[in-house]
C-alpha positions in Angstrom: -0.1 -6.5 4.6 1.6 -8.6 7.3 0.5 -12.2 7.5 2.1 -14.1 10.3 1.2 -16.1 13.4 0.9 -12.9 15.6 -1.6 -11.3 13.2 -3.5 -14.6 12.9 -3.8 -14.7 16.7 -5.2 -11.2 16.9 -7.8 -12.0 14.3 -8.7 -15.2 16.1 -9.3 -13.2 19.3 -11.4 -10.6 17.5 -13.0 -11.8 14.2 -14.2 -8.2 13.4 -10.6 -7.2 13.1 -10.3 -9.2 9.9 -12.8 -6.9 8.3 -10.8 -3.8 9.4 -7.7 -5.3 7.9 -9.2 -6.3 4.6 -8.5 -4.3 1.4 -10.9 -1.3 1.7 -9.8 0.2 -1.6 -11.7 -0.3 -4.8 -8.6 -1.5 -6.5 -6.4 -4.6 -6.2 -3.6 -4.7 -3.6 -0.4 -3.0 -4.7 1.9 -5.3 -6.6 5.7 -5.1 -6.6 5.5 -3.9 -10.2 3.6 -0.8 -9.1 6.4 0.2 -6.8 9.1 -0.5 -9.5 7.1 1.5 -12.1 7.0 4.5 -9.7 10.8 4.2 -9.2 11.4 4.0 -13.0 9.3 7.1 -13.5 11.2 9.0 -10.8 14.6 8.2 -12.3 13.4 9.1 -15.8 13.6 12.4 -17.6 9.8 12.8 -17.2 10.3 13.4 -13.5 13.3 15.7 -13.8 11.5 18.6 -12.0 10.1 16.4 -9.2 12.2 17.0 -6.1 11.7 16.7 -2.3 8.4 15.0 -2.3 7.0 11.8 -0.8 5.4 9.7 -3.5 3.1 7.1 -1.8 2.3 4.2 -4.0 -0.6 2.8 -2.1 -3.7 3.3 -4.3 -4.9 6.2 -2.1 -4.8 4.2 1.2 -2.9 7.0 3.0 -5.8 9.4 2.1 -8.5 7.0 3.3 -10.5 8.4 6.2 
């Protein structure tokens, strides 16, 4: 999720780290449109009874064990 010189340095020191940082989900990475679609739904009448919840848009990554 964060590609920069520091992350590249950590991966260079430990090549197995790149496997741990790879997309482990059976779906493509989350795109900006996925986030905007969730926001559009939340502000629509379809979500009028949804209050006080956290809505992770991460393809289940936060539930990964």
